[in-house]
N, C-alpha and C positions, 0 to 999 in steps of 0.2 A: 504496500500499499505505500502511495506516496502521499507526498502532504506539497500543497497548493495555495497557492496565493491568489486571493483576487479582489479586485475592487467593484463592494459593496458601497451603496449608499448607507448610511451609517445606522437611518429611523428604521429602515426596513431589514437591517443585522439584529438593532434591539427586538424590535416585533416579533421575529418569526425564532430569533431566539429564547427570548420568552414563551414566547407560545410553546416550542419545543420542550421548556425544562418546566410550564406546567403539565404538561401531556405527559410528559416521560421520555420520551420520543429523542432519539440520536439524531441531531441537529446535522453531522455528515452524512448519516444513512441516508438522510431527508434530500439532501443535496445529489448522492449517490443516487439515489431514485429517481429521480426528476430529470438526470442525464440519461438514465436509461432507456426514462418512455420519451425523450427526445429523439435518443439515435432512434429507439424502434419506427417514431414517425419518418424520418429522415428516410430511414433504410424504406420502408412501408413506399414511401412517398418516388424514390428514386425505381421499385418496380412497378411501381405501376406507371409510373415516364416512363420505360423501358417496353412495360407492353404496350399503351398506347402507340411508341413510336411503330415496335413491332407489327400491332395493327392495322398502321397506316401502312407501312408497307409491304402486308400481305394485299392491302387491298388495291395498292397503282400496282403492285405484282398481275393481281388478278383482270384489273382495266386493262392492263396492256397486251395482257396475250386475250381477252375477250375482243380488242384492238385486231390484233393480228389477222383473228380468223374471219372475224369477221367479212365477207367479203365488200362491203362499200366504206369500209375503216379508213380509207382516205378521207372521206366527204362529212364526213361525221366530226 
């Protein structure tokens, strides 16, 4: 485990620290869990973007094939 330094607004830090203390929650574990959730969202977003690109390429390929096979494709 690594010790990292972050620049965080003092008031936000105090409020979150108090919340964690009152609820017996590890502040660092909460931050770590937040990072994990954000990374999962990012990875899901990347997968969705890749899937969208893949679907777009498949549609374009199908259009090219159907245009090539169509006898009047040069007029369409």
